[in-house]
C-alpha positions in Angstrom: -25.3 -75.4 17.0 -27.2 -78.3 17.1 -27.3 -81.0 20.1 -26.9 -84.7 19.4 -29.6 -86.8 20.2 -29.8 -88.3 23.6 -29.9 -92.3 23.4 -32.1 -93.6 26.0 -33.9 -96.2 27.2 -37.6 -96.4 26.9 -39.8 -98.9 29.4 -43.4 -98.9 28.9 -46.1 -100.2 31.2 -48.8 -101.6 28.9 -51.7 -104.1 29.0 -50.1 -107.5 27.9 -52.0 -110.9 27.5 -54.6 -109.4 30.1 -52.3 -108.0 32.7 -50.4 -105.0 33.3 -46.5 -105.4 32.3 -43.5 -103.3 31.7 -41.5 -103.5 28.5 -38.0 -102.6 27.5 -36.9 -103.5 24.1 -39.4 -106.3 23.4 -38.9 -107.9 27.0 -42.2 -107.9 29.2 -41.5 -108.3 32.9 -43.4 -107.3 35.9 -46.9 -108.6 35.1 -49.6 -108.0 37.1 -53.3 -107.5 37.2 -52.7 -104.2 39.0 -51.4 -101.2 37.0 -49.8 -99.9 40.2 -47.7 -102.8 40.3 -46.2 -103.0 37.0 -45.4 -99.4 37.4 -43.4 -99.8 40.6 -41.6 -102.6 38.4 -40.9 -100.4 35.6 -39.6 -97.5 38.2 -36.8 -100.3 39.6 -35.5 -101.1 36.5 -35.4 -97.5 35.2 -33.4 -96.5 38.6 -31.2 -99.6 37.8 -30.7 -98.3 34.1 -29.8 -94.9 35.5 -27.5 -96.1 38.3 -25.7 -97.8 35.3 -25.4 -94.7 33.4 -28.1 -94.7 30.9 -30.9 -92.1 30.6 -34.3 -93.7 31.0 -37.8 -92.8 30.3 -41.0 -94.3 31.8 -44.3 -94.2 29.5 -47.7 -95.5 30.9 -50.0 -96.6 28.1 -53.3 -94.4 29.1 -51.4 -91.5 31.3 -49.7 -88.4 30.2 -46.6 -86.7 32.3 -45.4 -89.7 34.4 -41.8 -88.9 35.9 -39.6 -90.2 38.3 
């Protein structure tokens, strides 16, 4: 039996205007020259979304296999 697709929120950490930033649904937040700070901001947002009952995925530009 075919499973229904999982609707999940995707947060992407990528370069934006010369800084690293997290992006969710077209909205950039957590901008910093330090990639790790942007990743931490993305993780905080993901935890908040998970607590709200949403499935969430974080994608990091230039990295493979990042998980919380």
